[in-house]
N, C-alpha and C positions, 0 to 999 in steps of 0.2 A: 704814407705818413699821415695823411689826413684821416684815413680810415682808422688807424691805430689811435690817433688823438681823439676821434669821435667815440671809440669804444672806451677809452680812459675816462672821458667825460661822463659816459653812461654809468660806469662803475662808481664814480664819485658822487652820483646823485643821491644814493642811499647812504646818508650820514646821520650821525647823532653826536651828542656832546659827552664829554667825560663825566660830567655831573649826573646825567641820566643813566649812564652805564653803571656808575658807582651806586646810585640809588637802587637800580634794578638788581645789582649784585648783592647789596645789603638786604634787599627785600627777600631774597631766597632764605637766608638764615632766620629772618623774622617770621616768614611763613612757616618754616620748620619749627620754630619755637611755638608758634600758635598751634600747629598740628600736634606737637608733643604735649602742649598744655591741655588741649582738648582731649587727646588720647589718655593722658594721665588722669584727668578729671573723670573721664568715663570709666577707666579701670578702677580708680579709687572708689568711685560711687558704686560700681558693681561689687567690689570686694566688701565695702562697708554694708551694702544692702544684703549681701550673702552672709556676712557675719551677724547682722541683725536678725536675719531669718533663722540662722542656725542657733543663735542665742535664744530666740523665742522658742524654737523647737526643743532645745535642751531644757529650758526652764519648765515648759509644759511637761516634758518627759519626766523630769525630776518630781514635779508636782504630782503627776499621775502615779509615779512609783510610790510616793509618799501616801497617796490615797489608797493604792493597792495594799500598802502595808497596813493602813488603818482598816481597810475592808477585811484583810486576812486576820487582823487582831480581833475584829468583831466576830468573825466566824469561829475563831478559837475560843473566845469567851462564851459563845453560845454552846459549843460542844462541851466545854468544861462544866457549864451549868447543868447540861443534860446528863452527864455521867457522874455528877456529884451524888454521893450516897443518899443524902437527905432528899435531893430532888427525886431520885429514883424511887425511894420508899414512899415519898409523898404522892407522886402521880399514880403509883400502883394502888394506893388506898387499901392496903392489906391489913393495916392496924385498926382494930376496933376500939382501942383505948383513946378516949377524947384527949387526955393529957398528952399522950404520945403524938397524936395528930397535930395538936397545937404546937408542940415542941418542934416537930418537923416543919410546920408552916412558918414558924418564927425563924428557924435556921435558914430556910430557903429564901425568905424575904430579906434577911440580913445579907445573905450572899448576893442577892439581886441588887440591893442598894449599894453594896461595896463595889461591885463591878461597875455600876453606873458612875459612881464618884471617881473611880480610878481612871476612867477614860473620858477626856473632855469632849470627844466627838459623840459619845453615846448620850442621847437625850432621854431614853427610856428603855426598860427591859420588862417584857411581859411573858410570864409562864401561864399558858392557858390550858388547863386540864379538861377532862370530861365534865359533864354537867353536875355530877355529884360532889365535886371538889371546888374549893374557892380558888379564883384566879389570883396569882401572885404577881404584882406589878409595882413598879416604882412610882406610878401615879397614885394619888391619894383617893382611890376609888375601891370599894368592896364590891366584887361581882363574882357570881358563881361561874364555873367553867362553861364554855360554849364551843368546845373543840369540835363537836360533831357538826355544828353549823359552819365553822371556819374551814373544816377539812374539805368541804365541797369545792372551794375555790383554790385549794393547794394541790396541784397535780403531782409535784415531786417531793422528795424527802426534804430538800433544801432549795431555797430560791431567794432571789433579790426582787424587790418590788418598790415602785415609787409611791404607792398608796395602799392603805388597807382600811376601806370604808367601814366594814363591820366592826373592827377593833376600835376605830375612832368613835363610833356610836356607843358601843358598850362601855368603853373606858373613859369617855368624855375627853378625847385627845383632839386638839386642833390640827388641821392639815399642815399649817405653816410651822408647827413645832418640830417637824422632822423633814428631812430631805428624801431619804430612802430607808428601807428596812430590810433586814435579813430574817428569814423564817427557817427554822430547823425542827423537823418532827423528831419525836423520841423513837427509840428502837422498837418499843412495843406499839407504836402508832396510837398512843392514847393521850398525847399532849404535844403542844408545839411551843417553842420559845421564839419570841419576836423581839429583835433588837433594833431600835430606832436610832439612826444617825441624825444628830441635831442640824437643823437647817442654818441656824445662826453661825455656828462654828464653821460650817462648810462655806457659807457665803463670805465670812471673814477671810478664810484661806484664799478664796478666789479673788477677793479685793486686793490682797497682797501682791497678786500678779499684775503689777501696773505696767502695761505696755504702751502707755502714752495717751494723749488726749484723743478722744473719739474711738478708742478701742472697746471691744466687748469680749466678755468671757462667760461661759456657762458650763454646767455639768448636766448632761442629758442621760437619764436612766435608760436601761434597755427597753422598758415598757413605755417610754415616751414622755416622762415627766422632766421638765427643764427647770433648773435652778440657776438663775442668772444673777450675777453680781451687779449691784447698783440699779436694778430694775424693779419697780414696784409691782409690775404685773408678772415678773419672773420669767418672761419670754423674750429671748433675744435672737434665736435662730430658727425655732421650730416652724414658724409661720412664713419664713422667707422662701422664695422660689428656688434660689440657688441651693439651699439646704435640701429641699425636697428632691431636686435634680441629682445632687451628689449622692444622697443616701436613699435613692429610690428602691434599690434592691437589698438594702441592709447597711448597717454601720461598718465602717472600716477606717483605718488611719491613713491620712493623706494631708498634702499641703499644696495649695494653688491660689492664684489670684482670681478674685471674683469682682463683678460689677454690682454695686449696691447704691441706689439713689444717684446714678450717674457719676459715681466715684469708684476708683480702684481700691480694693482692700486685699491684704494678705490674709487668707483664711487657712487655719490649721486646725485639724481635729485628730485626736488620738484616742484609741479605744482601750479600755481597762481589760486586763487579762483576768481579773477576779470576777467581775459581774457584767462585763460587756457594756458598761456605761461609756459615754463619749465626753471627753474634755475638749471643748471648742473655744477658739479665740479668733478675733478678727481685728486687724490693725490697719488704719488708713495708710495708703502708700505715701501720702504727702508727709505723714509723721516720720516715716523711715527716711525720706529724702531730705528732711530738715537737718539731718546729721551730716550731710555732705555739702550743705550750702556754704560753710566756711571755706572748704577746699575750693569751691567754685570761685569765691571772691579772691582768694590768694592767687590762684592761677590767672585770673583776669588782671589783677594788679601787676603781676610779674610779666605778663605779655605786654601790657601797656608800657611798662618801664623799659623792657627790651626794645620795643619799637622806637621809643624816644631816644635811647642811647645809640641805636643803630643809625637813625636819621642824623643825629648830631655828629657822630663820627664820620658819616658819609659826607656831610657838608664841609667839615674841616679838611678832610683829605682832598675833596674835589677842588676846594679853593686853592690849596697849595699846588695841586697838579695843573690847574688852569693857568696859574701864574707862571709855572715853569714851562708849560707848553707854549705859552705866548712868547716867552723869551726865546725859546728854541726856534719858534716860527719866524721871529724877526731875523735871527742869524741866517736861517736857511733861505729866507726871502732875499737877503742881500747876495747870498751865494748864487741863487737862481738868476740874479741879474748880472752875474759875471764877476762880482767882487769876491775874490778869494783871499782878501787881506783882513777879513773880520777877526776880532779878538774873542777869546774864550770868556764866558761869563760864569759867575758862581751863583748857585741856587740853594734853597733851604733843603730840598730833598736830595739825599745822597745818590740815589739812582739817577736822577736828572743830571747831577754833576758828572757822574760817570759817562752818561750819554753825551753831555757837552764836550767832554774830553775826547771821546771817540769821534765826534763830528769835527773837532779841530784837527785831529790827526788825519781824518779823511780828507779834509780840505788841503792839508799840506801834501799828502800823497797825490792828490789830484793835480796839484801844481806840477809835481815831478813828472807825473804821467803825461801831462800835456806837452811838456818839453821833450819827453822821450818819443811821443807820437810824431812830433814834427821831425825828429831825427830819422824816424823809420819810414818817412813818406817816400823817399827815393827807392829804398829797397823793395817796397811794396809794388812800385811801378814795374820794376824788372821781373818780379815774381808773376805779375799778371800777364806779361808777354809769354813767359814760359808756359803758363797755365793754358793760354789760348792754343799753343802748338799741341800740347798733350790732349786737349779736348778733341782736336781733329783726329788724332790717332785712335782715341777711344771709340769714336763714331764708326770708323772702319771695322774695328774688331767686333763691335756689337752687331753689325750687319752680317758678318760671317756666322756668329753664334746663332742668329735668328734662323738662318737657312738650315743649320744642322738640327735645331730643335723642332722645326716643322717636319722634317723627315722622321724623327723619333715619334712624334705625335701621331703621324699617319700609321706607323707600324703598331703602336699601342692601341689605336682605335680598332684596327682589324682584329687584333687579339681579343679585345673586349667583346666584339660582336660574336666571335666564335665561342667564347666562354659563356655568353648569355644564351646562345642556342643549346650548348651542352647543359647548362643549368635547367632550361625549360624541359629538355628530355628527361633529366633526372627527377624533376618535379612530377612529370607525368608518370614515370616509373614508380615514384613514391606513392602516388594516388592509387595506382593499380595494386601495389603491395598492400596498402591499407585496406582496399576493398576485399582482397583475398583474405587478409587477416580477419576482417570483420565477419565475412561469410563463414570462415572456418569456426570462429567463435560462436556464431549463431547455430551452425550445425552441431557443434559440441554441446551447446546448451540444450538443443532439442534432444540430442542423444541422452544427455543426463536426465532430462525430464522423462524420456521414454523408459530409461532404466528404472527411475523411481516409480513410474506407473506400473512397470512389469513387476517390480518388487511388491508394490501394494496389491496387485492382482494375485500374485503367488500367495500372499498372506490371506487374501480374501478367499481364494479357492481352497486353501488349507482349512480355513474356518468353515467353508461350505461343506467340505468332506466330514469335518467333525460334527457339524450340525446334522448332516445326513445320518451319521451313526446314531446321534441322539434321537433323531426322528424314528429310526428303525427300532431303537430300544423302547421308545415311547409306544410305538405301534404294537410291539410284542406285549408290553404291559397292558395296553388297551384290550388286546385279544383275550388275555388272561382275565381281565376284569369283566369282559362280556360273558365269558364262560361262567364266571362266578355269579354274574347277574342272572343267567339262565337257570343256574341251580337254585338261587334264591327264589326266582319266580315259581319254580316247581314246588318249592317248600310252601310258598304262599298259597299255591293251588290246593295243597293238602290241607292247609289251615282253613281254606274256604269250605272244603268238604265237611270239615268238622263243624264250622259255623252253621252250614245248612242243616246238618243233622241236629244241632242244638236248636235251631229255629223250628224244625219239624216237631221235636220233642216239646218245645215250649208251646207250640200250637195245640198239641194234644192235651198238654197240661191245662191250657186256657180253656179248651173245650170241656174237659172234665170239670173244671171249676165252674164254668157257666151252667153245666147240667146240675151240679150240686147246689148252686145258688138258686136255680129255678125250683129245685125240689124243696129247699128250705122255705122259700117264699119271701115274704117282706123282710125277714131278718137277714137274708143273704143278699140283699140288694147291693150293699157296699162291696161285698165280696165279688159280685157280678161285675161291678165297675172295674175292680182291680183286674179281674180276668180279662175284661175287654182291653184294657191298656196293655196287658201282657201279650195279648193276641196282636195288637198293633205293633208292639216292639218286635215281636217275632217276625211279622211281615216286613218291617223296616230292615231287620237284620238280613233277611233273605234278599231283599232288593239291593242292599249295600254290598252284600257278598257278590251278587251278580254283576254290579257295576265294577267292583274290584277285579272280577274275573275278566271283564272286557278290557280294563286298563292293562292287566297283566298280559293279555294277548297282544295288545298294541305294543307294549314294551318288548315282548319277545320278537315281534316283527321288526321293531326298530333296532333291536340288538343284532338281528340277522343282517339288516341293511348296513348297520355300522361296522359289523365284522367284515362284510364284503368290501366296504369303503377302505377299511384299515389295510386289508390285503392289497387293494389297488395302490394305496399310498405307499406301502412297503415296496411294491414293484417299482413305482415311480422313483422312489428314493434310491433303489439299487441302480436304476438307469442313470439317475443324476450323479451318483458316485463315479460311475464309469466315465460319464462325460467330463466330470470335474478332473479326474485323473488324466484324461487325454488333453484337456485344456492346460493343466499344470505342466505337462510335458512340452506342449507347444510354447508356453511362456518361458520355460527354461531354455529352449532352443533360441527363441527371440532374444533372450537376455545375452546369450553367448555371442550372437551376431552383433548386438548393440555394443557389447564390450569390445569386440574386435574393431568396430567402427570408431569407438572412442579412442582406442590406442592409435589407429591410423590418423585420426584428426589431431592427436597430440603431436605425432611426428611431423605432420604438415605444418602445424602451428610453430613448432621449433624451427623448421626450415624457413618459414616465412619470417620469423623473428630474426634469424641469422641474415637473411636477405635484406631485411629492413636495416639491420645494423650496418652491413656493408654499404647499403645505399646512403645511409646518413654520413658515413665516413667519406664516401666519394663526393657527396654533395658539399660536405664541409671543406674538402680540399678544393673543389671548384670555387666555392665562395671565397676561400682565402686567396686563390689566384686572382679572382675577379677584383677583390679588394686591393691586392697589390697593384693590379693594372690601373685601377681607378686612382690609387695613390701616385703611380707613375705619371698618369695624365695630369693629375693635380700639380705634381712637382714640376713637370715640363711646362705647364701653363704658368706656374709661378716664375720659372726661369725665363720664359718668354716675356712675361710682364716686367721682370726685373731688367732684362736686356733692353726692352722698349723704354723703360724709365731711364736706364743709364744712357741710352742713345739720345732720349729727349733732353736729359740733364746736360749731356755733353754738348748738345746742340745749343742749349740755352746758355751754356757756360761762357761762350764767346760774347754773347750780348751782355751777360752779367759783368764780364771783365770791363766792357766799355762803360757800363753804368757805374761800376765801382771806381773807374778812373775819374768819371765826372763827380762822383761822391767825394773822392779824395780832395778834389778841388774845392767842393763845398765845405769839407771838413776843415781845410786850411783857413777858409774865410771865417768859419765859426770859431776856431781857436783864437783868432785875432781879437775876439770880443772879450776874452778873459784877462783880468788884471792880476799878474803874478808877482809883481815887486812894488816897492814903495813909490817908484817913479811912474807907475801905471803904464809901463811900456807894453806894447803888444807884439805878437810875432811878426806882424807886417812891418813894424818900425825896425825890428831887428834885421829883417831882410834889407 
């Protein structure tokens, strides 16, 4: 009893108040509200930022589409001007009538001025012909054509450029008057039309793209000229490191965040499909985030209000609960002192009232139970005597069961020992079967490799026979060629005889010429020199013929040796063919033996597999029998343990009956402490 009381005291040490529990309970939804608020703010901010980014991209995309429309219109105006009949006739310069030329010039100039006025983005149109004609321009400058000078810097028929220095110098045009220009050559390549897009109109269009404070926007031409809105120097991106890094390998459309002057910016650039220009914009991240600051404040106020209401509700509920619990504690305290005559109280909380009613009914039933317990006291004493006799009988029966279970355990132990020996033998047999199976597999693998090797050697020997035939054919061909070479050598020998005869004739001719030259005297000296040279040439021809004859003899000797070697080679090839045929027959015989060995190994492998299957089934049966034996031992041990416990319990039952009898006496004394009627009579007084 003391031990149970001590454990109860230990359990009651960890306690807390209802107020703390309520506050903790209400803190959970408050924390959830905070989490939901933070999550909602984050999601809302992400969505708003995404919408802002998408809006910026769409705005820039529409602006770029509008600019592409303007650029396409400029190209169209340029082409229309070039194909106009007056322009074509004027730049050809085919008319020699001054009046007609002036009329054409006036018509072209009128057309140029009309096109410039019709498009607000066009700041100037210039038709530059060859040097013999006057330049037609919307600028108030008279200048002869300089197409030849300008053509050197125009590589293509049409192109976009951010500047044209030569035109600026000749026509007195300021660089800041235009942003970019389109150049189109005529079909005859004798004139060029240059259309300037005004910088002021383009800058005004860029300024209308207001992305907030601190934002930048520019148009960068394909050749690197930048037109920045709101910048006096006209440069907003070209000199920045992030721009160089992004566009290091060429312009492209993209969107990303960049760091500039220790601040984060959303940078967007889009490339024109008409002329490759870039429309660039950069917005500070803080400008985008200011649009979500109001959401942040609303979420913060909502969370604070939720926390305040939760704490207020928790305080009110805890106050009512504490009041009700204290009232219930007072009632239960009196009951714990033995006073079962306490009256039911009423509380503000409905659930506490229900609890109070249950407590009152419990006290009433407890009074009835105490009276019934007293009446059952005598019956319990008789039952304890009968229980004592039954306990002795149970002890005798448990002793008999113990002896029987011991005999069963001994038999099961012997059976388990024999099964273990059987299992060990089966395991040894399994290992031997595995070794046989493994060895058979290795022998079969070796036989397969030998078969593959023999197949490869058969192919090799077949190829060797074919090669021998080829060598024999080549040898026959070589012999034929040697014979032909001998015939050619004989022909060359006859030619050498002819050369020697010609050399002898030439020597005679040279000798006669020398004699005639000597006879003529001084007048024949030149002829004598020629005769001497002819004599030298004849001697050289004789010597060369002799050298050729020696070489031919060596060739004939080499031909004889080669012919002999070819015959020897042919004999060796025939012997090789015979050996190859014998070797091939040997390989065929080996292959038949290896195939027979492979079939035998397959039969052995099948037999070993069947043995292994039977071995596994036998081993599985032994294992199942062993498991059943182990389970029988386990069950017998459990029976023995239960019998021992039953014997011990029956042995202790007599002592428990004695203790119970003593406890009943103590129970009677304890019952006398409770007041169960108005006169506070106890069970002891009733006795």
